[in-house]
VOMARNU-869453 format. One record per atom (N, C-alpha, C): residue number from 0; chain; atom name; x, y, z. Coordinates in steps of 0.1 Angstrom, whole numbers, plus 5000, padded with zeros to 4 digits. Layout:
// VOMARNU-869453
[NUM, 'A', 'CA', [X, Y, Z]]
...
***
This chain:
// VOMARNU-869453
[0, 'A', 'N', [5391, 5277, 4977]]
[0, 'A', 'CA', [5382, 5280, 4988]]
[0, 'A', 'C', [5374, 5268, 4991]]
[1, 'A', 'N', [5374, 5264, 5004]]
[1, 'A', 'CA', [5366, 5252, 5008]]
[1, 'A', 'C', [5351, 5255, 5008]]
[2, 'A', 'N', [5343, 5244, 5005]]
[2, 'A', 'CA', [5329, 5246, 5004]]
[2, 'A', 'C', [5323, 5250, 5018]]
[3, 'A', 'N', [5313, 5258, 5018]]
[3, 'A', 'CA', [5306, 5262, 5030]]
[3, 'A', 'C', [5296, 5252, 5033]]
[4, 'A', 'N', [5296, 5245, 5045]]
[4, 'A', 'CA', [5286, 5235, 5048]]
[4, 'A', 'C', [5272, 5240, 5048]]
[5, 'A', 'N', [5270, 5253, 5050]]
[5, 'A', 'CA', [5256, 5259, 5049]]
[5, 'A', 'C', [5251, 5259, 5035]]
[6, 'A', 'N', [5260, 5258, 5025]]
[6, 'A', 'CA', [5255, 5258, 5011]]
[6, 'A', 'C', [5251, 5244, 5006]]
[7, 'A', 'N', [5254, 5234, 5014]]
[7, 'A', 'CA', [5249, 5221, 5010]]
[7, 'A', 'C', [5234, 5219, 5012]]
[8, 'A', 'N', [5228, 5213, 5002]]
[8, 'A', 'CA', [5214, 5211, 5002]]
[8, 'A', 'C', [5211, 5196, 5004]]
[9, 'A', 'N', [5203, 5193, 5014]]
[9, 'A', 'CA', [5200, 5179, 5016]]
[9, 'A', 'C', [5189, 5175, 5006]]
[10, 'A', 'N', [5192, 5164, 4999]]
[10, 'A', 'CA', [5183, 5159, 4989]]
[10, 'A', 'C', [5174, 5149, 4995]]
[11, 'A', 'N', [5161, 5149, 4991]]
[11, 'A', 'CA', [5152, 5139, 4996]]
[11, 'A', 'C', [5142, 5146, 5005]]
[12, 'A', 'N', [5133, 5137, 5011]]
[12, 'A', 'CA', [5124, 5142, 5021]]
[12, 'A', 'C', [5123, 5133, 5032]]
[13, 'A', 'N', [5118, 5138, 5043]]
[13, 'A', 'CA', [5117, 5130, 5055]]
[13, 'A', 'C', [5103, 5124, 5057]]
[14, 'A', 'N', [5093, 5129, 5050]]
[14, 'A', 'CA', [5080, 5123, 5051]]
[14, 'A', 'C', [5075, 5121, 5037]]
[15, 'A', 'N', [5066, 5111, 5035]]
[15, 'A', 'CA', [5061, 5108, 5022]]
[15, 'A', 'C', [5053, 5120, 5016]]
[16, 'A', 'N', [5053, 5121, 5003]]
[16, 'A', 'CA', [5045, 5131, 4996]]
[16, 'A', 'C', [5031, 5128, 4998]]
[17, 'A', 'N', [5023, 5139, 4998]]
[17, 'A', 'CA', [5008, 5137, 5000]]
[17, 'A', 'C', [5001, 5137, 4986]]
[18, 'A', 'N', [4990, 5129, 4986]]
[18, 'A', 'CA', [4982, 5129, 4974]]
[18, 'A', 'C', [4988, 5121, 4962]]
[19, 'A', 'N', [4980, 5119, 4952]]
[19, 'A', 'CA', [4983, 5112, 4940]]
[19, 'A', 'C', [4979, 5120, 4928]]
[20, 'A', 'N', [4988, 5122, 4919]]
[20, 'A', 'CA', [4985, 5129, 4907]]
[20, 'A', 'C', [4977, 5120, 4897]]
[21, 'A', 'N', [4966, 5125, 4893]]
[21, 'A', 'CA', [4957, 5118, 4883]]
[21, 'A', 'C', [4962, 5120, 4869]]
[22, 'A', 'N', [4962, 5109, 4861]]
[22, 'A', 'CA', [4967, 5110, 4848]]
[22, 'A', 'C', [4960, 5101, 4839]]
[23, 'A', 'N', [4956, 5105, 4827]]
[23, 'A', 'CA', [4949, 5096, 4818]]
[23, 'A', 'C', [4960, 5088, 4810]]
[24, 'A', 'N', [4972, 5091, 4812]]
[24, 'A', 'CA', [4983, 5085, 4804]]
[24, 'A', 'C', [4987, 5071, 4810]]
[25, 'A', 'N', [4983, 5068, 4822]]
[25, 'A', 'CA', [4987, 5055, 4828]]
[25, 'A', 'C', [4976, 5052, 4839]]
[26, 'A', 'N', [4975, 5039, 4842]]
[26, 'A', 'CA', [4966, 5034, 4852]]
[26, 'A', 'C', [4970, 5039, 4866]]
[27, 'A', 'N', [4961, 5040, 4875]]
[27, 'A', 'CA', [4964, 5044, 4889]]
[27, 'A', 'C', [4964, 5032, 4898]]
[28, 'A', 'N', [4976, 5026, 4900]]
[28, 'A', 'CA', [4978, 5015, 4909]]
[28, 'A', 'C', [4989, 5019, 4918]]
[29, 'A', 'N', [4986, 5018, 4931]]
[29, 'A', 'CA', [4995, 5022, 4942]]
[29, 'A', 'C', [5001, 5010, 4949]]
[30, 'A', 'N', [5014, 5011, 4952]]
[30, 'A', 'CA', [5020, 5001, 4962]]
[30, 'A', 'C', [5021, 5009, 4975]]
[31, 'A', 'N', [5015, 5003, 4985]]
[31, 'A', 'CA', [5014, 5011, 4998]]
[31, 'A', 'C', [5021, 5003, 5009]]
[32, 'A', 'N', [5026, 5010, 5019]]
[32, 'A', 'CA', [5032, 5004, 5031]]
[32, 'A', 'C', [5027, 5012, 5043]]
[33, 'A', 'N', [5023, 5005, 5053]]
[33, 'A', 'CA', [5018, 5011, 5065]]
[33, 'A', 'C', [5025, 5004, 5077]]
[34, 'A', 'N', [5030, 5011, 5086]]
[34, 'A', 'CA', [5037, 5005, 5097]]
[34, 'A', 'C', [5029, 5006, 5110]]
[35, 'A', 'N', [5032, 4996, 5119]]
[35, 'A', 'CA', [5026, 4996, 5132]]
[35, 'A', 'C', [5033, 5008, 5140]]
[36, 'A', 'N', [5025, 5015, 5148]]
[36, 'A', 'CA', [5031, 5025, 5156]]
[36, 'A', 'C', [5042, 5019, 5165]]
[37, 'A', 'N', [5052, 5027, 5167]]
[37, 'A', 'CA', [5064, 5022, 5175]]
[37, 'A', 'C', [5070, 5009, 5169]]
[38, 'A', 'N', [5067, 5006, 5157]]
[38, 'A', 'CA', [5071, 4993, 5150]]
[38, 'A', 'C', [5067, 4981, 5159]]
[39, 'A', 'N', [5055, 4982, 5165]]
[39, 'A', 'CA', [5051, 4970, 5173]]
[39, 'A', 'C', [5049, 4958, 5164]]
[40, 'A', 'N', [5051, 4946, 5170]]
[40, 'A', 'CA', [5051, 4934, 5162]]
[40, 'A', 'C', [5038, 4926, 5164]]
[41, 'A', 'N', [5027, 4933, 5161]]
[41, 'A', 'CA', [5014, 4927, 5162]]
[41, 'A', 'C', [5006, 4925, 5149]]
[42, 'A', 'N', [5012, 4929, 5138]]
[42, 'A', 'CA', [5004, 4930, 5125]]
[42, 'A', 'C', [5001, 4916, 5119]]
[43, 'A', 'N', [5011, 4907, 5119]]
[43, 'A', 'CA', [5010, 4894, 5113]]
[43, 'A', 'C', [5002, 4884, 5122]]
[44, 'A', 'N', [4989, 4886, 5123]]
[44, 'A', 'CA', [4980, 4878, 5131]]
[44, 'A', 'C', [4967, 4875, 5124]]
[45, 'A', 'N', [4961, 4864, 5127]]
[45, 'A', 'CA', [4949, 4860, 5121]]
[45, 'A', 'C', [4938, 4871, 5123]]
[46, 'A', 'N', [4936, 4876, 5135]]
[46, 'A', 'CA', [4926, 4886, 5138]]
[46, 'A', 'C', [4928, 4899, 5131]]
[47, 'A', 'N', [4940, 4903, 5129]]
[47, 'A', 'CA', [4943, 4915, 5121]]
[47, 'A', 'C', [4940, 4913, 5107]]
[48, 'A', 'N', [4944, 4901, 5101]]
[48, 'A', 'CA', [4941, 4899, 5087]]
[48, 'A', 'C', [4926, 4898, 5084]]
[49, 'A', 'N', [4919, 4891, 5093]]
[49, 'A', 'CA', [4905, 4890, 5091]]
[49, 'A', 'C', [4897, 4903, 5092]]
[50, 'A', 'N', [4901, 4911, 5102]]
[50, 'A', 'CA', [4895, 4924, 5103]]
[50, 'A', 'C', [4898, 4934, 5092]]
[51, 'A', 'N', [4911, 4934, 5088]]
[51, 'A', 'CA', [4914, 4943, 5076]]
[51, 'A', 'C', [4907, 4938, 5064]]
[52, 'A', 'N', [4906, 4925, 5061]]
[52, 'A', 'CA', [4899, 4920, 5050]]
[52, 'A', 'C', [4884, 4924, 5050]]
[53, 'A', 'N', [4878, 4923, 5062]]
[53, 'A', 'CA', [4864, 4927, 5063]]
[53, 'A', 'C', [4862, 4942, 5061]]
[54, 'A', 'N', [4871, 4951, 5067]]
[54, 'A', 'CA', [4870, 4965, 5066]]
[54, 'A', 'C', [4872, 4969, 5051]]
[55, 'A', 'N', [4882, 4964, 5045]]
[55, 'A', 'CA', [4885, 4967, 5031]]
[55, 'A', 'C', [4874, 4962, 5021]]
[56, 'A', 'N', [4867, 4951, 5025]]
[56, 'A', 'CA', [4856, 4946, 5017]]
[56, 'A', 'C', [4843, 4953, 5018]]
[57, 'A', 'N', [4840, 4957, 5031]]
[57, 'A', 'CA', [4827, 4962, 5034]]
[57, 'A', 'C', [4825, 4976, 5038]]
[58, 'A', 'N', [4836, 4983, 5043]]
[58, 'A', 'CA', [4834, 4996, 5049]]
[58, 'A', 'C', [4843, 5006, 5041]]
[59, 'A', 'N', [4855, 5003, 5039]]
[59, 'A', 'CA', [4865, 5012, 5033]]
[59, 'A', 'C', [4866, 5008, 5018]]
[60, 'A', 'N', [4856, 5012, 5010]]
[60, 'A', 'CA', [4855, 5007, 4997]]
[60, 'A', 'C', [4858, 5017, 4986]]
[61, 'A', 'N', [4863, 5029, 4990]]
[61, 'A', 'CA', [4866, 5039, 4980]]
[61, 'A', 'C', [4879, 5035, 4972]]
[62, 'A', 'N', [4888, 5028, 4978]]
[62, 'A', 'CA', [4899, 5022, 4971]]
[62, 'A', 'C', [4898, 5007, 4973]]
[63, 'A', 'N', [4902, 5000, 4962]]
[63, 'A', 'CA', [4901, 4985, 4962]]
[63, 'A', 'C', [4915, 4980, 4965]]
[64, 'A', 'N', [4915, 4972, 4975]]
[64, 'A', 'CA', [4928, 4965, 4979]]
[64, 'A', 'C', [4929, 4952, 4972]]
[65, 'A', 'N', [4940, 4950, 4965]]
[65, 'A', 'CA', [4943, 4937, 4958]]
[65, 'A', 'C', [4952, 4929, 4967]]
[66, 'A', 'N', [4963, 4924, 4961]]
[66, 'A', 'CA', [4971, 4916, 4970]]
[66, 'A', 'C', [4978, 4924, 4981]]
[67, 'A', 'N', [4979, 4917, 4992]]
[67, 'A', 'CA', [4985, 4923, 5004]]
[67, 'A', 'C', [4993, 4912, 5012]]
[68, 'A', 'N', [5003, 4917, 5020]]
[68, 'A', 'CA', [5011, 4908, 5029]]
[68, 'A', 'C', [5012, 4916, 5042]]
[69, 'A', 'N', [5010, 4908, 5053]]
[69, 'A', 'CA', [5012, 4913, 5066]]
[69, 'A', 'C', [5025, 4908, 5071]]
[70, 'A', 'N', [5033, 4917, 5076]]
[70, 'A', 'CA', [5046, 4914, 5082]]
[70, 'A', 'C', [5044, 4917, 5097]]
[71, 'A', 'N', [5053, 4913, 5105]]
[71, 'A', 'CA', [5051, 4915, 5120]]
[71, 'A', 'C', [5049, 4930, 5124]]
[72, 'A', 'N', [5056, 4939, 5117]]
[72, 'A', 'CA', [5054, 4953, 5121]]
[72, 'A', 'C', [5049, 4963, 5110]]
[73, 'A', 'N', [5045, 4957, 5099]]
[73, 'A', 'CA', [5040, 4966, 5088]]
[73, 'A', 'C', [5032, 4957, 5078]]
[74, 'A', 'N', [5026, 4964, 5069]]
[74, 'A', 'CA', [5019, 4957, 5058]]
[74, 'A', 'C', [5021, 4964, 5045]]
[75, 'A', 'N', [5020, 4956, 5034]]
[75, 'A', 'CA', [5021, 4961, 5021]]
[75, 'A', 'C', [5009, 4957, 5013]]
[76, 'A', 'N', [5004, 4966, 5004]]
[76, 'A', 'CA', [4993, 4962, 4996]]
[76, 'A', 'C', [4993, 4970, 4983]]
[77, 'A', 'N', [4986, 4965, 4973]]
[77, 'A', 'CA', [4984, 4972, 4961]]
[77, 'A', 'C', [4969, 4977, 4961]]
[78, 'A', 'N', [4966, 4989, 4956]]
[78, 'A', 'CA', [4953, 4993, 4956]]
[78, 'A', 'C', [4950, 5002, 4944]]
[79, 'A', 'N', [4938, 5003, 4940]]
[79, 'A', 'CA', [4933, 5012, 4929]]
[79, 'A', 'C', [4920, 5019, 4934]]
[80, 'A', 'N', [4918, 5031, 4929]]
[80, 'A', 'CA', [4905, 5038, 4933]]
[80, 'A', 'C', [4893, 5030, 4926]]
[81, 'A', 'N', [4883, 5029, 4934]]
[81, 'A', 'CA', [4871, 5023, 4929]]
[81, 'A', 'C', [4865, 5031, 4918]]
[82, 'A', 'N', [4864, 5045, 4920]]
[82, 'A', 'CA', [4858, 5054, 4910]]
[82, 'A', 'C', [4866, 5067, 4911]]
[83, 'A', 'N', [4873, 5070, 4901]]
[83, 'A', 'CA', [4881, 5083, 4901]]
[83, 'A', 'C', [4873, 5095, 4903]]
[84, 'A', 'N', [4860, 5095, 4899]]
[84, 'A', 'CA', [4851, 5106, 4900]]
[84, 'A', 'C', [4848, 5109, 4915]]
[85, 'A', 'N', [4849, 5099, 4924]]
[85, 'A', 'CA', [4846, 5102, 4938]]
[85, 'A', 'C', [4856, 5111, 4944]]
[86, 'A', 'N', [4868, 5111, 4939]]
[86, 'A', 'CA', [4879, 5120, 4944]]
[86, 'A', 'C', [4883, 5117, 4959]]
[87, 'A', 'N', [4882, 5105, 4964]]
[87, 'A', 'CA', [4886, 5102, 4977]]
[87, 'A', 'C', [4901, 5100, 4977]]
[88, 'A', 'N', [4909, 5109, 4984]]
[88, 'A', 'CA', [4923, 5107, 4983]]
[88, 'A', 'C', [4928, 5096, 4992]]
[89, 'A', 'N', [4939, 5091, 4989]]
[89, 'A', 'CA', [4945, 5079, 4996]]
[89, 'A', 'C', [4947, 5082, 5011]]
[90, 'A', 'N', [4951, 5094, 5015]]
[90, 'A', 'CA', [4953, 5097, 5029]]
[90, 'A', 'C', [4940, 5096, 5037]]
[91, 'A', 'N', [4930, 5102, 5031]]
[91, 'A', 'CA', [4917, 5102, 5039]]
[91, 'A', 'C', [4911, 5088, 5040]]
[92, 'A', 'N', [4913, 5080, 5029]]
[92, 'A', 'CA', [4908, 5066, 5029]]
[92, 'A', 'C', [4916, 5058, 5039]]
[93, 'A', 'N', [4929, 5060, 5040]]
[93, 'A', 'CA', [4937, 5053, 5049]]
[93, 'A', 'C', [4934, 5056, 5064]]
[94, 'A', 'N', [4932, 5069, 5066]]
[94, 'A', 'CA', [4928, 5074, 5080]]
[94, 'A', 'C', [4914, 5068, 5084]]
[95, 'A', 'N', [4905, 5067, 5074]]
[95, 'A', 'CA', [4892, 5061, 5077]]
[95, 'A', 'C', [4893, 5046, 5081]]
[96, 'A', 'N', [4900, 5038, 5073]]
[96, 'A', 'CA', [4901, 5024, 5077]]
[96, 'A', 'C', [4909, 5021, 5089]]
[97, 'A', 'N', [4919, 5029, 5092]]
[97, 'A', 'CA', [4927, 5028, 5104]]
[97, 'A', 'C', [4918, 5031, 5116]]
[98, 'A', 'N', [4910, 5041, 5115]]
[98, 'A', 'CA', [4901, 5044, 5126]]
[98, 'A', 'C', [4891, 5033, 5129]]
[99, 'A', 'N', [4886, 5027, 5118]]
[99, 'A', 'CA', [4876, 5016, 5119]]
[99, 'A', 'C', [4883, 5004, 5126]]
[100, 'A', 'N', [4896, 5001, 5121]]
[100, 'A', 'CA', [4903, 4990, 5127]]
[100, 'A', 'C', [4905, 4992, 5142]]
[101, 'A', 'N', [4910, 5004, 5146]]
[101, 'A', 'CA', [4913, 5007, 5160]]
[101, 'A', 'C', [4900, 5005, 5169]]
[102, 'A', 'N', [4889, 5009, 5164]]
[102, 'A', 'CA', [4876, 5008, 5171]]
[102, 'A', 'C', [4872, 4994, 5173]]
[103, 'A', 'N', [4875, 4986, 5163]]
[103, 'A', 'CA', [4869, 4972, 5163]]
[103, 'A', 'C', [4879, 4962, 5168]]
[104, 'A', 'N', [4892, 4964, 5168]]
[104, 'A', 'CA', [4902, 4954, 5172]]
[104, 'A', 'C', [4902, 4951, 5187]]
[105, 'A', 'N', [4898, 4961, 5195]]
[105, 'A', 'CA', [4898, 4959, 5209]]
[105, 'A', 'C', [4912, 4958, 5216]]
[106, 'A', 'N', [4922, 4963, 5210]]
[106, 'A', 'CA', [4936, 4962, 5215]]
[106, 'A', 'C', [4941, 4977, 5214]]
[107, 'A', 'N', [4940, 4985, 5225]]
[107, 'A', 'CA', [4944, 4999, 5224]]
[107, 'A', 'C', [4959, 5001, 5220]]
[108, 'A', 'N', [4967, 4991, 5223]]
[108, 'A', 'CA', [4982, 4993, 5220]]
[108, 'A', 'C', [4985, 4989, 5205]]
[109, 'A', 'N', [4975, 4984, 5198]]
[109, 'A', 'CA', [4977, 4981, 5184]]
[109, 'A', 'C', [4972, 4993, 5176]]
[110, 'A', 'N', [4982, 5002, 5174]]
[110, 'A', 'CA', [4979, 5014, 5166]]
[110, 'A', 'C', [4988, 5014, 5154]]
[111, 'A', 'N', [4983, 5021, 5144]]
[111, 'A', 'CA', [4991, 5023, 5131]]
[111, 'A', 'C', [4999, 5036, 5132]]
[112, 'A', 'N', [5010, 5037, 5126]]
[112, 'A', 'CA', [5017, 5050, 5125]]
[112, 'A', 'C', [5008, 5059, 5117]]
[113, 'A', 'N', [5010, 5072, 5119]]
[113, 'A', 'CA', [5002, 5082, 5111]]
[113, 'A', 'C', [5007, 5081, 5096]]
[114, 'A', 'N', [4998, 5084, 5087]]
[114, 'A', 'CA', [5001, 5085, 5073]]
[114, 'A', 'C', [5003, 5072, 5066]]
[115, 'A', 'N', [5008, 5073, 5054]]
[115, 'A', 'CA', [5009, 5061, 5045]]
[115, 'A', 'C', [5021, 5064, 5036]]
[116, 'A', 'N', [5029, 5054, 5033]]
[116, 'A', 'CA', [5038, 5056, 5022]]
[116, 'A', 'C', [5032, 5049, 5010]]
[117, 'A', 'N', [5032, 5056, 4999]]
[117, 'A', 'CA', [5026, 5050, 4986]]
[117, 'A', 'C', [5035, 5054, 4975]]
[118, 'A', 'N', [5035, 5045, 4965]]
[118, 'A', 'CA', [5043, 5047, 4953]]
[118, 'A', 'C', [5034, 5043, 4941]]
[119, 'A', 'N', [5033, 5052, 4932]]
[119, 'A', 'CA', [5025, 5049, 4920]]
[119, 'A', 'C', [5033, 5041, 4910]]
[120, 'A', 'N', [5027, 5029, 4906]]
[120, 'A', 'CA', [5034, 5020, 4897]]
[120, 'A', 'C', [5031, 5026, 4883]]
[121, 'A', 'N', [5042, 5028, 4876]]
[121, 'A', 'CA', [5042, 5034, 4863]]
[121, 'A', 'C', [5043, 5025, 4851]]
[122, 'A', 'N', [5046, 5012, 4853]]
[122, 'A', 'CA', [5047, 5003, 4842]]
[122, 'A', 'C', [5047, 4989, 4847]]
[123, 'A', 'N', [5046, 4979, 4838]]
[123, 'A', 'CA', [5045, 4965, 4842]]
[123, 'A', 'C', [5057, 4961, 4849]]
[124, 'A', 'N', [5069, 4966, 4846]]
[124, 'A', 'CA', [5081, 4961, 4853]]
[124, 'A', 'C', [5080, 4965, 4868]]
[125, 'A', 'N', [5076, 4977, 4871]]
[125, 'A', 'CA', [5074, 4982, 4885]]
[125, 'A', 'C', [5064, 4973, 4892]]
[126, 'A', 'N', [5053, 4970, 4885]]
[126, 'A', 'CA', [5042, 4962, 4891]]
[126, 'A', 'C', [5048, 4948, 4894]]
[127, 'A', 'N', [5055, 4942, 4885]]
[127, 'A', 'CA', [5060, 4929, 4888]]
[127, 'A', 'C', [5071, 4929, 4899]]
[128, 'A', 'N', [5079, 4940, 4899]]
[128, 'A', 'CA', [5089, 4941, 4910]]
[128, 'A', 'C', [5082, 4942, 4924]]
[129, 'A', 'N', [5071, 4949, 4925]]
[129, 'A', 'CA', [5064, 4951, 4938]]
[129, 'A', 'C', [5057, 4938, 4942]]
[130, 'A', 'N', [5051, 4931, 4932]]
[130, 'A', 'CA', [5044, 4919, 4935]]
[130, 'A', 'C', [5054, 4908, 4940]]
[131, 'A', 'N', [5066, 4908, 4934]]
[131, 'A', 'CA', [5077, 4899, 4938]]
[131, 'A', 'C', [5082, 4903, 4952]]
[132, 'A', 'N', [5083, 4916, 4954]]
[132, 'A', 'CA', [5088, 4921, 4967]]
[132, 'A', 'C', [5078, 4916, 4978]]
[133, 'A', 'N', [5065, 4918, 4976]]
[133, 'A', 'CA', [5056, 4914, 4986]]
[133, 'A', 'C', [5056, 4899, 4988]]
[134, 'A', 'N', [5057, 4891, 4977]]
[134, 'A', 'CA', [5058, 4877, 4978]]
[134, 'A', 'C', [5070, 4872, 4986]]
[135, 'A', 'N', [5081, 4878, 4984]]
[135, 'A', 'CA', [5094, 4873, 4989]]
[135, 'A', 'C', [5098, 4879, 5003]]
[136, 'A', 'N', [5091, 4890, 5007]]
[136, 'A', 'CA', [5094, 4897, 5019]]
[136, 'A', 'C', [5095, 4888, 5031]]
[137, 'A', 'N', [5086, 4879, 5034]]
[137, 'A', 'CA', [5087, 4870, 5045]]
[137, 'A', 'C', [5099, 4861, 5045]]
[138, 'A', 'N', [5103, 4857, 5033]]
[138, 'A', 'CA', [5115, 4848, 5031]]
[138, 'A', 'C', [5128, 4856, 5034]]
[139, 'A', 'N', [5129, 4868, 5028]]
[139, 'A', 'CA', [5140, 4877, 5029]]
[139, 'A', 'C', [5142, 4880, 5044]]
[140, 'A', 'N', [5131, 4882, 5051]]
[140, 'A', 'CA', [5132, 4886, 5066]]
[140, 'A', 'C', [5133, 4873, 5075]]
[141, 'A', 'N', [5135, 4861, 5069]]
[141, 'A', 'CA', [5137, 4849, 5076]]
[141, 'A', 'C', [5125, 4845, 5085]]
[142, 'A', 'N', [5113, 4849, 5079]]
[142, 'A', 'CA', [5101, 4845, 5086]]
[142, 'A', 'C', [5094, 4833, 5081]]
[143, 'A', 'N', [5098, 4829, 5069]]
[143, 'A', 'CA', [5093, 4817, 5062]]
[143, 'A', 'C', [5104, 4811, 5053]]
[144, 'A', 'N', [5103, 4798, 5051]]
[144, 'A', 'CA', [5113, 4791, 5042]]
[144, 'A', 'C', [5109, 4793, 5028]]
[145, 'A', 'N', [5096, 4793, 5025]]
[145, 'A', 'CA', [5092, 4795, 5011]]
[145, 'A', 'C', [5081, 4806, 5012]]
[146, 'A', 'N', [5080, 4814, 5001]]
[146, 'A', 'CA', [5070, 4825, 5001]]
[146, 'A', 'C', [5056, 4820, 5002]]
[147, 'A', 'N', [5053, 4809, 4996]]
[147, 'A', 'CA', [5039, 4804, 4997]]
[147, 'A', 'C', [5035, 4798, 5011]]
[148, 'A', 'N', [5045, 4796, 5020]]
[148, 'A', 'CA', [5042, 4791, 5033]]
[148, 'A', 'C', [5039, 4802, 5043]]
[149, 'A', 'N', [5040, 4815, 5039]]
[149, 'A', 'CA', [5037, 4826, 5048]]
[149, 'A', 'C', [5021, 4827, 5048]]
[150, 'A', 'N', [5015, 4825, 5060]]
[150, 'A', 'CA', [5000, 4825, 5060]]
[150, 'A', 'C', [4994, 4839, 5060]]
[151, 'A', 'N', [5001, 4850, 5062]]
[151, 'A', 'CA', [4996, 4863, 5064]]
[151, 'A', 'C', [4996, 4871, 5051]]
[152, 'A', 'N', [4990, 4866, 5041]]
[152, 'A', 'CA', [4989, 4873, 5028]]
[152, 'A', 'C', [4975, 4869, 5023]]
[153, 'A', 'N', [4970, 4878, 5014]]
[153, 'A', 'CA', [4957, 4876, 5008]]
[153, 'A', 'C', [4955, 4885, 4996]]
[154, 'A', 'N', [4942, 4886, 4992]]
[154, 'A', 'CA', [4938, 4894, 4982]]
[154, 'A', 'C', [4923, 4897, 4984]]
[155, 'A', 'N', [4920, 4910, 4985]]
[155, 'A', 'CA', [4906, 4914, 4988]]
[155, 'A', 'C', [4898, 4915, 4974]]
[156, 'A', 'N', [4904, 4923, 4965]]
[156, 'A', 'CA', [4897, 4925, 4952]]
[156, 'A', 'C', [4907, 4920, 4941]]
[157, 'A', 'N', [4901, 4916, 4930]]
[157, 'A', 'CA', [4909, 4912, 4919]]
[157, 'A', 'C', [4912, 4924, 4911]]
[158, 'A', 'N', [4925, 4928, 4910]]
[158, 'A', 'CA', [4929, 4940, 4903]]
[158, 'A', 'C', [4935, 4937, 4889]]
[159, 'A', 'N', [4933, 4925, 4884]]
[159, 'A', 'CA', [4939, 4921, 4871]]
[159, 'A', 'C', [4935, 4931, 4860]]
[160, 'A', 'N', [4923, 4936, 4860]]
[160, 'A', 'CA', [4919, 4945, 4849]]
[160, 'A', 'C', [4927, 4958, 4850]]
[161, 'A', 'N', [4929, 4963, 4862]]
[161, 'A', 'CA', [4938, 4975, 4864]]
[161, 'A', 'C', [4952, 4972, 4860]]
[162, 'A', 'N', [4957, 4960, 4865]]
[162, 'A', 'CA', [4971, 4956, 4862]]
[162, 'A', 'C', [4973, 4954, 4847]]
[163, 'A', 'N', [4963, 4948, 4840]]
[163, 'A', 'CA', [4965, 4946, 4826]]
[163, 'A', 'C', [4964, 4959, 4818]]
[164, 'A', 'N', [4959, 4970, 4824]]
[164, 'A', 'CA', [4958, 4982, 4817]]
[164, 'A', 'C', [4972, 4988, 4813]]
[165, 'A', 'N', [4982, 4983, 4820]]
[165, 'A', 'CA', [4996, 4987, 4816]]
[165, 'A', 'C', [4999, 4983, 4801]]
[166, 'A', 'N', [4992, 4973, 4797]]
[166, 'A', 'CA', [4994, 4967, 4783]]
[166, 'A', 'C', [4985, 4974, 4773]]
[167, 'A', 'N', [4976, 4982, 4777]]
[167, 'A', 'CA', [4966, 4988, 4768]]
[167, 'A', 'C', [4971, 5002, 4765]]
[168, 'A', 'N', [4970, 5007, 4752]]
[168, 'A', 'CA', [4973, 5021, 4749]]
[168, 'A', 'C', [4963, 5030, 4756]]
[169, 'A', 'N', [4968, 5041, 4761]]
[169, 'A', 'CA', [4959, 5051, 4768]]
[169, 'A', 'C', [4950, 5057, 4758]]
[170, 'A', 'N', [4938, 5062, 4763]]
[170, 'A', 'CA', [4928, 5068, 4753]]
[170, 'A', 'C', [4934, 5079, 4745]]
[171, 'A', 'N', [4943, 5087, 4751]]
[171, 'A', 'CA', [4948, 5098, 4743]]
[171, 'A', 'C', [4958, 5094, 4732]]
[172, 'A', 'N', [4963, 5082, 4733]]
[172, 'A', 'CA', [4973, 5077, 4724]]
[172, 'A', 'C', [4966, 5069, 4713]]
[173, 'A', 'N', [4953, 5066, 4715]]
[173, 'A', 'CA', [4945, 5058, 4705]]
[173, 'A', 'C', [4940, 5067, 4694]]
[174, 'A', 'N', [4940, 5080, 4696]]
[174, 'A', 'CA', [4933, 5089, 4686]]
[174, 'A', 'C', [4941, 5090, 4673]]
***
């Protein structure tokens, strides 16, 4: 008997999962990607980088942005919560800084897509993989000859303590 096409289940999802599960078993470090609306090619610019850096440093401080890279139509960054007790979810924080950005940039056509794609880094191998991905993305996309020649990258906050926590035993395992 041939399979019924209606019985097939599509695996995966079409939109990112919402929220981040808190766990004392591992640090909370997110790799995030945010795209320009309509995949516009306005993101990799000095004024965008300077404004994002200012907003992430002085206004949108519930999550701390570490290394980031701006590509023509999207950006990637690593972030950690400033204080887990505040309970500011990543989606609300992202909506907040996007709104600040839109108000301050003075370019109505420069809008971000709704939402955010984020992935929780679960170990040092994933962390290193994402750092390398961000470093090499401009080279892979033929935007730069060498990764260190791409000018649209930076770091707002030093996340080394959070990143090093992958090497520390969790409190529950120390007992």
